[in-house]
SEVEX-363192 format. One record per residue (C-alpha): y, x, z. Coordinates in steps of 0.5 Angstrom, whole numbers, always signed. Each point is the difference from the previous one (the first is absolute). Layout:
N
R | Y | X | Z
...
***
This chain:
840
R | -62 | +39 | -47
R | +1 | +3 | +6
R | -4 | +0 | +6
R | +7 | -5 | +3
R | -2 | -5 | -7
R | -7 | +0 | +3
R | +0 | -4 | +6
R | -2 | -6 | +1
R | +7 | -2 | +2
R | +4 | +3 | -4
R | +7 | -3 | -3
R | +2 | +1 | -7
R | +6 | -1 | -1
R | +5 | +1 | -7
R | +6 | +2 | +1
R | +5 | -1 | -6
R | +7 | +4 | +1
R | +3 | +3 | -6
R | +2 | +5 | +5
R | -6 | +4 | +1
R | +2 | +4 | +4
R | +1 | -4 | +4
R | -6 | -5 | -1
R | -3 | +7 | +2
R | +3 | +2 | +6
R | -2 | -8 | +3
R | -7 | +2 | -2
R | +1 | +6 | +5
R | +3 | -4 | +6
R | -6 | -6 | -2
R | -5 | +4 | +1
R | +1 | +4 | +6
R | +2 | -6 | +4
R | -8 | -3 | -2
R | -5 | +4 | -4
R | -2 | -7 | -3
R | +5 | +0 | -5
R | -2 | +3 | -7
R | +7 | -1 | -4
R | +0 | +1 | -7
R | +8 | +1 | -4
R | +3 | -3 | -6
R | +6 | +0 | -3
R | +2 | -6 | -3
R | -2 | -8 | -1
R | -5 | +0 | -6
R | -4 | +6 | +3
R | +0 | -4 | +6
R | -3 | -7 | -3
R | -5 | +6 | -4
R | -3 | +3 | +6
R | -1 | -7 | +3
R | -4 | -3 | -5
R | -4 | +7 | +0
R | -1 | +2 | +6
R | -1 | -5 | +7
R | +6 | +1 | +6
R | +1 | -3 | +7
R | +7 | +0 | +0
R | +6 | +1 | -6
R | +7 | +4 | +3
R | +6 | -1 | -6
R | +7 | +2 | +0
R | +6 | -5 | -3
R | +3 | +3 | -4
R | -4 | +4 | -6
R | +1 | +0 | -7
R | -4 | -5 | -5
R | -2 | -5 | +6
R | +4 | +0 | +7
R | -4 | -1 | +5
R | -1 | -8 | +1
R | -1 | +0 | -7
R | -6 | +3 | +1
R | -2 | -4 | +6
R | +0 | -6 | -4
R | -5 | +4 | -5
R | -5 | +1 | +5
R | +1 | -6 | +4
R | -2 | -3 | -7
R | -7 | +5 | +0
R | -1 | +1 | +8
R | +3 | -6 | +4
R | -3 | +3 | +6
R | +2 | +8 | +0
R | +4 | +2 | +5
R | +6 | +1 | -4
R | +6 | +5 | +5
R | +7 | +1 | -3
R | +3 | +6 | +3
R | +6 | +1 | -4
R | +8 | +4 | +1
R | +3 | -6 | -2
R | +0 | -5 | +6
R | +4 | -7 | -1
R | -1 | -7 | +1
R | -1 | -2 | -8
R | -6 | +5 | +0
R | -3 | -2 | +6
R | +0 | -7 | -2
R | -2 | +1 | -7
R | -6 | +5 | +3
R | -2 | -5 | +4
R | +0 | -7 | -4
R | -4 | +5 | -5
R | -5 | +1 | +5
R | +2 | +6 | +4
R | -5 | +2 | +5
R | +4 | +5 | +4
R | +8 | +2 | -1
R | +3 | +6 | +3
R | +6 | +5 | -2
R | +0 | +7 | +0
R | +4 | +4 | +5
R | +1 | +6 | +2
R | -6 | +3 | +4
R | -7 | +1 | +1
R | +0 | -6 | +5
R | +0 | -5 | -7
R | -7 | +3 | -2
R | -3 | -2 | +6
R | +3 | -7 | +0
R | -3 | +0 | -7
R | -6 | +2 | +3
R | -1 | -5 | +4
R | +2 | -5 | -5
R | -5 | +2 | -5
R | -6 | +0 | +6
R | +3 | -7 | +2
R | +0 | -3 | -7
R | -7 | +3 | -2
R | -2 | -3 | +7
R | +2 | -6 | -1
R | -3 | -1 | -8
R | -7 | +3 | +3
R | +0 | -5 | +6
R | +1 | -6 | -4
R | -6 | +3 | -5
R | -3 | +1 | +7
R | +2 | -8 | +2
R | -3 | -3 | -7
R | -6 | +5 | +1
R | -1 | -4 | +6
R | +2 | -7 | -1
R | -6 | +0 | -7
R | -4 | +3 | +6
R | +1 | -5 | +4
R | +0 | -6 | -5
R | -7 | +4 | -2
R | -3 | -1 | +7
R | +2 | -7 | +0
R | -2 | -2 | -5
R | -7 | +3 | +0
R | -1 | -1 | +7
R | -8 | -3 | +1
R | +3 | -5 | +5
R | +3 | -6 | -2
R | +8 | +2 | +3
R | +7 | -5 | +0
R | +6 | +2 | +1
R | +5 | -6 | +3
R | +6 | -1 | +3
R | +3 | -5 | +3
R | +5 | -6 | -2
R | +0 | -6 | +5
R | -5 | +2 | +4
R | -4 | +0 | -7
R | -4 | +6 | -3
R | +3 | +1 | -6
R | -5 | +4 | -5
R | +3 | +6 | -3
R | -6 | +4 | -3
R | -8 | +0 | -1
R | -5 | +4 | -1
R | -6 | +0 | -5
R | -4 | +0 | +6
R | +2 | -7 | +2
R | +0 | -4 | -6
R | -6 | +3 | -1
R | -2 | -3 | +7
R | +3 | -6 | +1
R | +1 | -2 | -8
R | +7 | -1 | +0
R | +4 | +4 | -5
R | +7 | +2 | +3
R | +5 | -1 | -5
R | -2 | -7 | +3
R | +1 | +2 | +6
R | +7 | +4 | +1
R | +5 | -4 | +2
R | -5 | -5 | +3
R | -2 | -1 | +9
R | -6 | +3 | +0
R | -3 | -5 | +5
R | +0 | -5 | -6
R | -4 | +3 | -4
R | -6 | +4 | +5
R | +1 | -4 | +7
R | -3 | -6 | +1
R | +2 | -6 | +2
R | -4 | +0 | +7
R | +3 | +7 | +1
R | +7 | -1 | -1
R | +2 | +1 | +8
R | -4 | +5 | +0
R | +4 | +4 | -6
R | +6 | -3 | +4
R | +0 | +4 | +6
R | -4 | +7 | -4
R | +7 | -1 | -3
R | +5 | -1 | +6
R | -4 | +6 | +2
R | +1 | +4 | -6
R | +8 | -2 | +1
R | +1 | +2 | +7
R | -4 | +8 | -2
R | -6 | -1 | +1
R | -7 | +3 | -3
R | -7 | -3 | -2
R | -5 | +3 | +1
R | -6 | -2 | -2
R | +1 | -7 | +1
R | -5 | -5 | -3
R | +3 | -5 | -5
R | -4 | -6 | -4
R | +4 | +1 | -8
R | +0 | -5 | -5
R | -3 | +4 | -8
R | -1 | -3 | -6
R | -7 | +0 | +2
R | +1 | -3 | +6
R | +1 | +1 | +8
R | -1 | +8 | +2
R | +0 | +4 | +6
R | +5 | +6 | +0
R | +2 | +5 | +6
R | +8 | +0 | +0
R | +4 | +6 | +0
R | +7 | +2 | -1
R | +6 | +5 | -1
R | +6 | -4 | +4
R | +8 | +2 | -2
R | +2 | +2 | +6
R | +6 | -5 | +0
R | -6 | -5 | -1
R | +3 | -2 | -7
R | -7 | +0 | -3
R | -6 | +5 | -2
R | -7 | +2 | -4
R | -6 | -5 | +2
R | -6 | +3 | +0
R | -6 | -4 | -2
R | -8 | +3 | +2
R | -6 | -5 | -2
R | -3 | +0 | +6
R | -8 | +0 | -4
R | +2 | +7 | -2
R | -2 | +2 | +6
R | +0 | +8 | -1
R | +6 | +1 | -4
R | +3 | -5 | +5
R | -2 | +5 | +6
R | +3 | +6 | -3
R | +6 | -3 | -2
R | +1 | -3 | +6
R | +0 | +6 | +4
R | +5 | +4 | -5
R | +5 | -7 | +1
R | -1 | +0 | +7
R | +1 | +8 | +1
R | +6 | -1 | -5
R | +3 | -7 | +3
R | -1 | +4 | +7
R | +4 | +6 | -1
R | +5 | -5 | -3
R | +1 | -4 | +5
R | +1 | +6 | +5
R | +7 | -1 | +0
R | +1 | -7 | -1
R | +4 | -1 | -8
R | -3 | +5 | -3
R | -2 | +3 | -7
R | -7 | +3 | -1
R | -3 | +6 | -4
R | -5 | +3 | -2
R | -2 | +7 | -3
R | -5 | +2 | -4
R | -1 | +7 | +2
R | -5 | +1 | -7
R | +4 | -2 | -4
R | +7 | +1 | +3
R | +2 | -7 | -2
R | +3 | -4 | +6
R | -1 | -9 | +1
R | +7 | -3 | +2
R | +1 | -7 | +4
R | +5 | -5 | -3
R | +4 | +2 | +7
R | +0 | +7 | -2
R | +3 | +0 | -6
R | +5 | -5 | +2
R | +2 | +6 | +5
R | +0 | +5 | -5
R | +5 | -6 | -4
R | -6 | +0 | -5
R | -2 | -6 | -4
R | -7 | +1 | +0
R | -1 | -4 | -7
R | +3 | +5 | -3
R | -1 | +6 | +2
R | -8 | +3 | +1
R | -3 | +3 | +6
R | +2 | +6 | +3
R | -3 | +8 | +1
R | +0 | +3 | +6
R | +6 | +4 | -2
R | +4 | -4 | -3
R | -1 | -4 | +6
R | +3 | +5 | +5
R | +6 | +2 | -6
R | +3 | -7 | +2
R | +2 | +4 | +7
R | +6 | +4 | +2
R | +0 | +6 | -2
R | +0 | +3 | +7
R | -5 | -4 | +2
R | -5 | +1 | -6
R | -3 | +5 | +4
R | -2 | -3 | +6
R | -3 | -6 | -3
R | -4 | +6 | -5
R | -2 | +3 | +5
R | -3 | -6 | +4
R | -3 | -3 | -6
R | -3 | +7 | -2
R | -3 | +0 | +8
R | -3 | -6 | +0
R | -4 | +1 | -7
R | -3 | +7 | +2
R | +0 | -1 | +7
R | +0 | -7 | +2
R | +6 | -1 | +5
R | +3 | -6 | +0
R | +8 | +0 | -1
R | +6 | -5 | +2
R | +6 | +2 | -2
R | +9 | -3 | -1
R | +2 | +3 | -6
R | +5 | -1 | -5
R | -2 | -3 | -6
R | +4 | +0 | -7
R | +0 | -6 | -5
R | -1 | -2 | -6
R | +7 | -3 | +1
R | +3 | +6 | +3
R | +0 | -3 | +6
R | -2 | +5 | +7
R | -4 | -5 | +5
R | -4 | +3 | +6
R | -8 | -2 | +0
R | -5 | +1 | +4
R | -6 | +2 | -3
R | -8 | +1 | +3
R | -6 | +2 | -4
R | -7 | +2 | +3
R | -6 | +3 | -4
R | -6 | -4 | -2
R | -8 | +3 | +0
R | -5 | -1 | -5
R | -5 | +3 | +4
R | +3 | +6 | +3
R | +5 | +2 | -7
R | +7 | -3 | +1
R | +1 | -3 | -7
R | +6 | -6 | +1
R | +6 | +0 | +5
R | +3 | -7 | +2
R | +6 | -1 | +4
R | +6 | -6 | +0
R | +7 | +2 | +0
R | +7 | -5 | +2
R | +6 | +1 | -2
R | +5 | +2 | +8
R | +5 | +0 | -3
R | +3 | -5 | +4
R | -3 | +2 | +7
R | +3 | +8 | -2
R | +7 | -3 | -1
R | -1 | -4 | +6
R | -2 | +6 | +3
R | +6 | +4 | -2
R | +5 | -5 | +2
R | -3 | +0 | +8
R | +0 | +7 | -1
R | +8 | +0 | -3
R | +1 | -5 | +6
R | -3 | +4 | +6
R | +4 | +7 | -2
R | +7 | -5 | +0
R | -2 | -2 | +6
R | -1 | +7 | +3
R | +7 | +4 | -4
R | +5 | -6 | +0
R | +6 | +2 | +5
R | -1 | -8 | +2
R | -3 | -2 | +6
R | -5 | -4 | -2
R | -6 | -4 | +5
R | -5 | -5 | +0
R | -2 | -5 | +5
R | -5 | -3 | +2
R | +2 | -8 | +2
R | -6 | -1 | +5
R | +3 | -3 | +7
R | +5 | +6 | +2
R | +2 | +3 | -7
R | -4 | +7 | +0
R | +3 | +6 | -4
R | -6 | +1 | -6
R | +3 | +6 | -4
R | +7 | +3 | +0
R | +2 | +6 | -6
R | +1 | +7 | +3
R | +8 | -1 | +0
R | +0 | -4 | +6
R | -2 | +8 | +3
R | +7 | +1 | +0
R | +2 | -5 | +5
R | +0 | +2 | +7
R | -5 | -2 | +5
R | -5 | -2 | -7
R | -7 | +2 | -3
R | -3 | -4 | -5
R | -7 | +2 | +1
R | +0 | -1 | +8
R | +5 | -7 | -2
R | -6 | -4 | -4
R | -4 | -5 | +4
R | +6 | +0 | +5
R | +3 | -7 | +2
R | +8 | +1 | -3
R | +2 | -2 | +7
R | -3 | +7 | +3
R | +4 | +4 | -5
R | +7 | -5 | +0
R | +0 | -1 | +7
R | +0 | -7 | +3
R | +8 | -2 | -2
R | -1 | +3 | -6
R | -7 | -3 | -3
R | +2 | -8 | +2
R | +6 | +1 | -5
R | -4 | +3 | -5
R | -7 | -5 | +1
R | +5 | -5 | -1
R | +1 | +1 | -8
R | -7 | +2 | +0
R | -2 | -7 | +2
R | +6 | -3 | -4
R | -3 | +4 | -7
R | -6 | -3 | +2
R | +1 | -6 | +1
R | +5 | -1 | -6
R | -5 | +4 | -4
R | +8 | +4 | -3
R | +3 | +6 | +0
R | +4 | +2 | +5
R | +6 | +6 | -1
R | +4 | +0 | +5
R | +4 | +7 | +5
R | -3 | +2 | +6
R | +2 | +5 | +6
R | -6 | +2 | +4
R | -1 | +6 | +4
R | -4 | +6 | +0
R | -1 | +5 | +5
R | +8 | +1 | +2
R | +2 | -1 | -7
R | +3 | -8 | -3
R | -2 | +0 | -6
R | +4 | -6 | -5
R | -5 | -2 | -4
R | +0 | -5 | -7
R | -7 | -3 | +0
R | -4 | -4 | -5
R | -6 | -3 | +1
R | -6 | -4 | -5
R | -6 | -5 | +2
R | -7 | +2 | -3
R | -4 | -5 | +0
R | -8 | +1 | -2
R | -4 | -6 | -1
R | +5 | -4 | +3
R | +3 | +2 | +6
R | +5 | +5 | +2
R | -4 | +5 | +2
R | +5 | +6 | +0
R | +8 | +2 | +0
R | +2 | +5 | -5
R | +6 | +4 | +1
R | +6 | +5 | -1
R | +5 | +2 | +4
R | +6 | +5 | -2
R | +4 | +4 | +5
R | +7 | -3 | -1
R | +4 | +7 | +3
R | +0 | +3 | -6
R | +2 | -6 | -4
R | +6 | -1 | +4
R | +3 | +6 | +0
R | -1 | -1 | -8
R | +4 | -6 | +1
R | +5 | +4 | +4
R | +1 | +5 | -5
R | +1 | -5 | -6
R | +5 | -4 | +4
R | +4 | +7 | +2
R | -1 | +2 | -9
R | +3 | -7 | -2
R | +6 | +2 | +5
R | +0 | +6 | -2
R | +1 | -2 | -8
R | +3 | -7 | +0
R | +7 | +2 | -1
R | -3 | +5 | -6
R | -5 | -6 | -3
R | +6 | -6 | +1
R | +6 | +4 | -4
R | -5 | +4 | -5
R | +4 | +0 | -6
R | -3 | -1 | -8
R | -6 | +0 | +4
R | -6 | -1 | +5
R | -3 | +3 | +6
R | -7 | -2 | +3
R | -4 | +2 | +6
R | -8 | +1 | -2
R | -5 | +1 | +6
R | -7 | +3 | -2
R | -3 | -6 | -2
R | +5 | +0 | -7
R | +3 | -6 | +3
R | +8 | -1 | +1
R | +3 | -2 | +6
R | +8 | +1 | -1
R | +3 | -1 | -7
R | +7 | -1 | -1
R | +6 | +2 | -5
R | +5 | -3 | -5
R | -5 | +1 | -6
R | -6 | -4 | +3
R | +5 | -7 | -1
R | +1 | +4 | -8
R | -7 | -2 | -2
R | -1 | -6 | +4
R | -4 | +2 | +7
R | +2 | -1 | +7
R | -3 | +4 | +6
R | -5 | -6 | +2
R | -3 | +1 | -8
R | -1 | +7 | +2
R | -2 | +2 | +8
R | -7 | -1 | +1
R | -3 | +1 | -6
R | -2 | +5 | -4
R | +2 | +4 | -6
R | -5 | -4 | -5
R | +3 | -7 | +3
R | +7 | +2 | -2
R | -1 | +2 | -6
R | -3 | +2 | -7
R | -7 | +3 | +1
R | +2 | +7 | -5
R | +7 | +0 | +4
R | -4 | -2 | +7
R | -5 | +6 | -2
R | +6 | +6 | -1
R | +4 | -2 | +7
R | -7 | +0 | +4
R | -1 | +7 | -4
R | +6 | +2 | +3
R | -1 | -4 | +7
R | -6 | +4 | +1
R | +3 | +8 | -1
R | +5 | -3 | +5
R | -6 | -1 | +4
R | -2 | +7 | +0
R | +6 | +3 | +1
R | +4 | +1 | -7
R | +6 | -3 | -2
R | +0 | -3 | -7
R | +5 | -3 | -6
R | -1 | -4 | -6
R | +3 | -4 | -5
R | -3 | -7 | -1
R | +3 | -7 | -4
R | -1 | -6 | +4
R | +3 | -6 | -4
R | +4 | +4 | -5
R | +3 | +4 | +5
R | -1 | +7 | +0
R | -1 | +3 | +8
R | -1 | +7 | +3
R | -5 | -2 | +6
R | +0 | +6 | +6
R | -5 | +0 | +5
R | +0 | +4 | +6
R | -4 | +1 | +6
R | +2 | -3 | +7
R | -3 | +4 | +7
R | -1 | -4 | +5
R | -1 | +7 | +4
R | -1 | +7 | -3
R | -6 | +0 | -1
R | -1 | -7 | -3
R | +2 | -4 | -6
R | +0 | -7 | +2
R | +5 | -3 | -6
R | +3 | +1 | -7
R | +7 | -2 | -2
R | +1 | -1 | -7
R | +7 | -1 | -3
R | +0 | -3 | -7
R | +7 | +1 | -4
R | +2 | -4 | -6
R | +2 | +6 | -6
R | +0 | -4 | -5
R | +6 | +1 | -2
R | -1 | +7 | +1
R | -6 | +0 | -4
R | +4 | -4 | -6
R | +7 | +5 | +1
R | -5 | +5 | +0
R | -4 | -2 | -7
R | +8 | -1 | -4
R | +2 | +6 | +2
R | -6 | +3 | -2
R | +1 | -5 | -7
R | +7 | +2 | +0
R | -2 | +9 | -1
R | -4 | -1 | -5
R | +5 | -5 | -3
R | +5 | +6 | +0
R | -6 | +5 | -2
R | -1 | -4 | -5
R | +8 | -1 | -2
R | +0 | +8 | +1
R | -5 | +2 | -5
R | +3 | -5 | -4
R | +7 | +2 | -1
R | -3 | +8 | +1
R | -5 | -2 | -7
R | +7 | -3 | -4
R | +6 | +4 | +2
R | -5 | +6 | -1
R | -1 | -1 | -7
R | +7 | +0 | -3
R | +2 | +5 | +5
R | -5 | +5 | -4
R | +4 | -3 | -6
R | +6 | +3 | +2
R | -2 | +6 | +3
R | -4 | +2 | -6
R | +6 | -3 | -5
R | +5 | +5 | +4
R | -5 | +7 | -1
R | +1 | -2 | -7
R | +7 | -2 | +1
R | +1 | +8 | +3
R | -3 | +4 | -6
R | +6 | -4 | -5
R | +7 | +1 | +5
R | +1 | +4 | +6
R | +5 | -5 | +5
R | +0 | +0 | +7
R | -2 | -7 | +0
R | -6 | +1 | -2
R | -1 | +3 | +7
R | +3 | -6 | +3
R | -4 | -5 | -3
R | -7 | +5 | +1
R | +3 | +0 | +8
R | +0 | -8 | +0
R | -7 | +0 | -3
R | -2 | +4 | +5
R | +3 | -4 | +6
R | -3 | -7 | -3
R | -7 | +3 | -1
R | +1 | +2 | +7
R | +2 | -6 | +2
R | -6 | -3 | -3
R | -5 | +4 | +4
R | +3 | -1 | +7
R | +1 | -8 | -1
R | -8 | +0 | -2
R | -1 | +4 | +6
R | +4 | -3 | +4
R | -4 | -7 | -1
R | -6 | +3 | +2
R | +2 | +3 | +6
R | +0 | -5 | +4
R | -7 | -2 | -1
R | -4 | +1 | +8
R | -4 | +6 | +0
R | -7 | -1 | +0
R | -4 | +6 | -1
R | +1 | +6 | +3
R | -1 | +8 | +1
R | +0 | +6 | +4
R | +5 | +4 | -4
R | +2 | +7 | +2
R | +8 | +1 | +0
R | +0 | +7 | -3
R | -3 | -1 | -5
R | +2 | -7 | -3
R | +7 | +4 | +2
R | -1 | +6 | -5
R | -3 | -5 | -5
R | +7 | -5 | +0
R | +4 | +6 | +0
R | -2 | +3 | -6
R | +0 | -8 | -4
R | +8 | +1 | +1
R | +6 | +4 | -3
R | +1 | +4 | +6
R | +5 | +6 | -3
R | +1 | +4 | +5
R | -1 | -4 | +5
R | -4 | +2 | +6
R | -7 | -4 | +3
R | +0 | +3 | +8
R | -8 | -3 | +2
R | +0 | -1 | +8
R | -6 | -5 | -1
R | -8 | +1 | +0
R | -2 | -6 | +3
R | -4 | -7 | -3
R | +4 | -7 | -1
R | -5 | -7 | -2
R | +4 | -2 | -5
R | +0 | -1 | -8
R | +0 | +5 | -4
R | +3 | -1 | -6
R | +6 | -4 | +3
R | +1 | +4 | +6
R | +2 | +6 | -5
R | +4 | -4 | -4
R | +4 | -1 | +7
R | +1 | +8 | +0
R | +2 | +2 | -6
R | +5 | -6 | +0
R | +3 | +4 | +7
R | -1 | +6 | -4
R | +3 | -2 | -6
R | +5 | -4 | +4
R | +2 | +7 | +4
R | +0 | +4 | -7
R | +5 | -5 | -4
R | +5 | -2 | +7
R | +3 | +7 | +0
R | +3 | +5 | -5
R | -3 | +6 | +5
R | -6 | +3 | +1
R | -4 | -4 | +4
R | -6 | +1 | +5
R | -5 | -5 | +2
R | -3 | +0 | +6
R | -7 | -5 | +2
R | -2 | +0 | +6
R | -3 | -4 | +5
R | +1 | -3 | +8
R | -5 | -4 | +4
R | +1 | -7 | -3
R | +1 | +3 | -8
R | +3 | +5 | -4
R | +7 | +1 | -3
R | +3 | +3 | -6
R | +6 | +3 | +0
R | +6 | +4 | -3
R | +6 | +5 | +0
R | +4 | -3 | -6
R | +6 | -6 | +2
R | -3 | -5 | +3
R | +1 | -7 | +1
R | +7 | -3 | +3
R | -3 | -4 | +7
R | +4 | -7 | -4
R | -5 | +0 | -6
R | -7 | +1 | +3
R | -1 | -8 | +1
R | +1 | +1 | -7
R | -3 | +5 | -4
R | -7 | -4 | +1
R | +3 | -7 | -4
R | -3 | +1 | -8
R | +5 | +1 | -4
R | +4 | +4 | +5
R | +3 | +7 | -3
R | +5 | +5 | +1
R | -1 | +4 | -6
R | +2 | -1 | -8
R | -7 | +1 | -2
R | -4 | -4 | +5
R | -3 | -6 | +1
R | +0 | -1 | +7
R | -8 | -3 | +1
R | -2 | +7 | +1
R | +1 | -2 | +9
R | -1 | -6 | -2
R | -7 | +1 | -1
R | -1 | +4 | +5
R | +2 | -4 | +5
R | -5 | -5 | -4
R | -7 | +5 | +0
R | +2 | +1 | +8
R | +0 | -7 | +1
R | -7 | -1 | -3
R | -3 | +5 | +4
R | +3 | -3 | +6
R | +4 | +6 | +2
R | +8 | +0 | +1
R | +5 | +5 | -3
R | +6 | +2 | +3
R | +7 | +4 | -3
R | +3 | +5 | +5
R | +4 | +7 | -1
R | -4 | +6 | +0
R | +1 | +6 | +3
R | +4 | +4 | -5
R | +3 | -7 | -2
R | -3 | -2 | -4
R | -4 | -6 | -1
R | -6 | -2 | +4
R | -6 | -5 | -2
R | -4 | -1 | +7
R | -7 | -5 | -2
R | -3 | -2 | +7
R | -6 | -4 | +1
R | -5 | +4 | -3
R | -7 | +1 | +2
***
């Protein structure tokens, strides 16, 4: 066994995966993440079950897809034999069905394999968490058993009660209670403790004790008389109270045994004194020799543990409840107390058994036996609410210090003095937030202005109502328009302060003017926008203007939209998308997106609108109905698909009889010699050419979507070799590159080259060159008459007896599919010149 496996905190992991190379790599990364891991790998579920039967493991990792049994089937078998063993499904097959099946089968955790090394760090954390939780649960059970043993074997009579209708109802009593009082605990559980042990003449005293306990008070060795089966006896009563006063433990010490009572009393006094240091807290005591701790009921409650089900924890397990970042602090404090006798009081974070984070205040001090420290006793209190309140106050103070609004607090008194001003007032002429403290408002505002302000303050105090108003106040040489809100602050039933906020309306008035101007600028556009709507949106994504013919078409009016945000008007999914577009527009980007609303399709374009050169104040959104356009596009696509299918069928059905005719023609040629054979051969060749051109024509209209850089010189050389050139000459004046569909562009060049060669009886030269916006193909042949140029691109048009008339039609369709244009003119040598423009 390796050194890693021999460590006490080693985590033994069984990894089941039919891909052993992946499992070995996982082992490497896990052991790199933590030297606690000791990993063993097997390649099947059956091997995994054998290893589990032979050895002990802390966690199982399993793949899902494996020969024989898959991961979930393997999990079900493991759960039957080892129900508490952590089992993590680490699989490349991720689906809701697999996750659901694994969860139903009792999987501890579910993790999908992915690329990158981060998955191993995540897997390591999942293993540590799963194993830690199981170990903690085992420890909790151990501590529960120890606490139960402590309670049951406590030498003093002890009983736990919970108050119901002011009566102390017995929950449990230990063996010492049964022996001393003579009552069996089973006969008392569920009954009022007082009805069994309080004498008739002591009921008033018992009622006062109950009232004291329910208020959270504790009893420090109060002498009481109680009824036992052997008669009345005197006891010293001590208790440990739940923090909410709902119950607690009562401990009785027989006064007759003075020596035992004295020792126990001193210990309990110390324990209770620590428990009461922070009021309504839990107490604890740690024995340094055994390492065991004793917790009070409230200590268990703070940790979200049930003392009836838990045994007493050790010092180490108690420390493990603290937040990982705080464990070193509490551990150092306990060690210092243990070795040097240093008391401590700390505010730390606690992670409870229910995985809830709490802030606690914990104290501890040494207990001496002579010169030796033998124990540590202390207290623990849940201060989460105080901590939350402190954070809340810090947040409020942060807001007070950093908000741009002008905040103030006025002490009502006789003269309305300034209690506090926030730093935003420093930008106001003649105002210092620090120097204004304690000054009457008339010293700051002047008598005339203060008189008007005081009237509003008095009204706020008398009516105890919030007030909102606009006012004009002069500070220095500036008159400032303010929007003011004030509210009374009531303390002990009296209005002690007035809290308020002032907002400088200068910028707001400017915004209002800008908005008015924008509305005027866009008014004509938005009210007459066809098949759509126009919106103006402010920074809070609120529609401040909405007009257009399309609003009425979908059952909306401007009042339904203006003053609302998208989520108040449109379905959430649609609103989320438009808000995303508006956000990009406020960042300076123009966006466009297609959306569906009430069975209509819209193209929405969002554009930033600047109020000056440096600031975007609004967004204009234009929504245009493109439903018909989308439907037309879809119909065209369907027609193209149908045409392509038709052309393929026709091509297939015609080629078969054409092949039969060509075969029989060859046989006929061998049997006889006739000029009609060549005529038939020519007709069949023309039919084959027609089939090819029809098929090309049906497919050339498809829009070009996938393009690539195409070198014209290389492509032209290949095209020239693919056609019957006879004595024709190719002259290349182009070496550039265009963005195109290479195969379909080759069809263009081959058709135009073939057209130049076949439509002249002389030897022809084909020239290909470039110009700024595209390229051209020219020849020095017979040319094309000007009055025929509009017809040459029409399907079926030809000037030769053996032509199909589809060659130039195919060329035109391919050019248009690229988004280019083609023009026919005369070449410099009198032939034809085809110019293709709009080319990248």
